[in-house]
KEKE-3310 file (N, C-alpha, C; in steps of 0.2 Angstrom, whole numbers, plus 5000, padded with zeros to 4 digits):
npx = (5463:5462:5469:5468:5468:5480:5483:5484:5471:5465:5459:5452:5446:5436:5432:5433:5446:5456:5474:5484:5497:5503:5507:5510:5515:5528:5535:5533:5540:5548:5549:5549:5552:5547:5533:5534:5528:5523:5519:5505:5498:5484:5484:5487:5484:5475:5478:5471:5467:5478:5481:5470:5473:5485:5481:5468:5459:5454:5458:5472:5480:5486:5497:5505:5508:5515:5526:5533:5537:5528:5521:5512:5500:5498:5509:5521:5518:5521:5519:5527:5535:5542:5535:5536:5527:5521:5522:5508:5509:5518:5510:5500:5507:5512:5500:5495:5504:5505:5493:5483:5470)
npy = (5526:5541:5547:5560:5568:5573:5582:5599:5611:5622:5637:5639:5649:5653:5641:5628:5616:5601:5601:5590:5590:5597:5591:5581:5569:5565:5566:5554:5542:5527:5521:5509:5492:5486:5475:5461:5457:5445:5447:5439:5431:5433:5445:5455:5470:5473:5482:5486:5474:5469:5478:5475:5462:5464:5473:5472:5481:5490:5503:5507:5505:5514:5520:5509:5507:5519:5518:5508:5513:5512:5517:5514:5502:5494:5491:5492:5483:5467:5449:5440:5449:5457:5466:5480:5482:5495:5498:5499:5508:5517:5522:5528:5538:5546:5551:5558:5568:5574:5576:5587:5591)
npz = (5438:5431:5416:5411:5422:5423:5414:5408:5409:5397:5389:5373:5361:5370:5375:5386:5386:5386:5387:5380:5378:5387:5402:5417:5415:5412:5423:5431:5441:5446:5462:5468:5465:5449:5444:5433:5417:5404:5388:5380:5366:5367:5373:5364:5356:5366:5378:5389:5395:5400:5410:5418:5422:5429:5439:5442:5437:5423:5420:5421:5410:5401:5409:5410:5396:5394:5403:5397:5385:5374:5360:5350:5350:5340:5333:5342:5353:5356:5355:5368:5373:5387:5400:5411:5426:5435:5453:5463:5474:5469:5459:5466:5474:5463:5458:5469:5471:5458:5451:5442:5442)
capx = (5466:5461:5475:5466:5469:5487:5483:5482:5465:5466:5454:5453:5440:5431:5429:5438:5449:5462:5480:5487:5504:5506:5505:5515:5517:5535:5538:5532:5546:5546:5553:5548:5553:5541:5532:5536:5522:5525:5513:5503:5494:5477:5485:5489:5478:5471:5482:5466:5466:5485:5480:5465:5477:5490:5479:5461:5456:5456:5460:5479:5483:5490:5503:5509:5511:5519:5532:5537:5538:5524:5517:5507:5499:5497:5516:5525:5516:5522:5519:5533:5539:5541:5533:5537:5521:5523:5519:5502:5512:5521:5505:5496:5511:5512:5493:5494:5509:5505:5487:5481:5463)
capy = (5533:5545:5551:5567:5572:5576:5587:5606:5614:5628:5640:5640:5652:5653:5634:5624:5610:5598:5601:5584:5591:5600:5587:5579:5562:5564:5566:5548:5538:5521:5520:5502:5487:5484:5468:5459:5453:5443:5448:5433:5432:5436:5452:5459:5475:5474:5484:5486:5467:5468:5482:5471:5456:5466:5477:5471:5487:5491:5510:5509:5503:5520:5521:5503:5508:5524:5516:5503:5516:5509:5523:5512:5496:5490:5490:5491:5478:5461:5443:5437:5455:5458:5473:5483:5484:5499:5497:5503:5513:5522:5525:5532:5543:5550:5554:5562:5573:5578:5577:5594:5592)
capz = (5438:5424:5414:5410:5428:5423:5408:5410:5406:5393:5385:5366:5359:5375:5376:5390:5383:5390:5383:5381:5377:5393:5407:5421:5415:5411:5430:5434:5442:5450:5467:5470:5459:5445:5442:5426:5414:5398:5384:5377:5360:5369:5376:5358:5355:5372:5384:5395:5398:5403:5416:5422:5425:5434:5444:5443:5434:5416:5419:5421:5404:5399:5412:5408:5390:5395:5406:5393:5379:5369:5358:5346:5352:5334:5331:5348:5358:5353:5359:5371:5376:5395:5402:5418:5428:5441:5459:5465:5478:5464:5455:5471:5475:5458:5458:5475:5470:5451:5448:5442:5444)
cpx = (5465:5467:5474:5467:5476:5488:5481:5475:5466:5459:5456:5446:5434:5428:5435:5440:5455:5468:5484:5495:5507:5503:5511:5517:5524:5539:5537:5539:5544:5551:5554:5549:5547:5540:5534:5529:5524:5519:5512:5499:5487:5478:5486:5482:5474:5475:5477:5466:5473:5484:5475:5469:5482:5487:5471:5457:5459:5459:5467:5483:5488:5496:5508:5512:5516:5526:5536:5538:5535:5520:5511:5506:5499:5504:5521:5524:5516:5522:5526:5537:5537:5540:5534:5530:5522:5519:5513:5504:5514:5515:5501:5500:5511:5505:5493:5498:5507:5499:5485:5474:5460)
cpy = (5536:5549:5558:5571:5576:5581:5594:5608:5621:5631:5641:5643:5652:5646:5631:5617:5608:5599:5595:5584:5594:5595:5585:5572:5560:5564:5559:5544:5532:5520:5513:5498:5485:5477:5467:5455:5452:5444:5442:5436:5435:5443:5457:5464:5476:5476:5485:5480:5466:5472:5478:5465:5458:5470:5476:5477:5489:5499:5512:5507:5508:5521:5515:5504:5514:5522:5512:5506:5513:5515:5520:5504:5491:5487:5488:5485:5471:5455:5441:5443:5455:5465:5474:5485:5488:5497:5501:5509:5519:5526:5530:5538:5548:5554:5559:5568:5577:5579:5584:5596:5586)
cpz = (5431:5422:5412:5416:5428:5418:5411:5406:5403:5390:5378:5363:5364:5377:5380:5387:5387:5385:5384:5380:5383:5399:5411:5421:5414:5418:5434:5435:5446:5455:5470:5464:5456:5445:5435:5423:5406:5393:5380:5370:5362:5371:5370:5357:5361:5378:5391:5399:5402:5410:5421:5425:5430:5440:5446:5441:5427:5415:5420:5415:5401:5402:5411:5401:5390:5398:5402:5386:5373:5366:5354:5348:5346:5332:5337:5353:5354:5358:5362:5374:5384:5396:5409:5420:5435:5447:5460:5470:5474:5461:5460:5473:5470:5457:5463:5474:5463:5448:5448:5443:5448)
residu = (UNK:UNK:UNK:UNK:UNK:UNK:UNK:UNK:UNK:UNK:UNK:UNK:UNK:UNK:UNK:UNK:UNK:UNK:UNK:UNK:UNK:UNK:UNK:UNK:UNK:UNK:UNK:UNK:UNK:UNK:UNK:UNK:UNK:UNK:UNK:UNK:UNK:UNK:UNK:UNK:UNK:UNK:UNK:UNK:UNK:UNK:UNK:UNK:UNK:UNK:UNK:UNK:UNK:UNK:UNK:UNK:UNK:UNK:UNK:UNK:UNK:UNK:UNK:UNK:UNK:UNK:UNK:UNK:UNK:UNK:UNK:UNK:UNK:UNK:UNK:UNK:UNK:UNK:UNK:UNK:UNK:UNK:UNK:UNK:UNK:UNK:UNK:UNK:UNK:UNK:UNK:UNK:UNK:UNK:UNK:UNK:UNK:UNK:UNK:UNK:UNK)
# end
């Protein structure tokens, strides 16, 4: 799932750009219980690998970080922490309802 699909497209000086500040990400909710994942040493600095282990796809790393309030993987992602991994059903429903493009 491409996170840019949730950002508004705007025109700046006649050039189309994505506005990452105007998006629907804050509307993501979990209706189903999330899976839990404990961060290991090999996961540090690699949220894409956490996504791959959870979903079999590296493309969901950003939603895992968003749900767990991780702004900076260098500081906030630490070994031993437990992450909530959203259900694929919640991800599908969110995409279906809020994707802008």
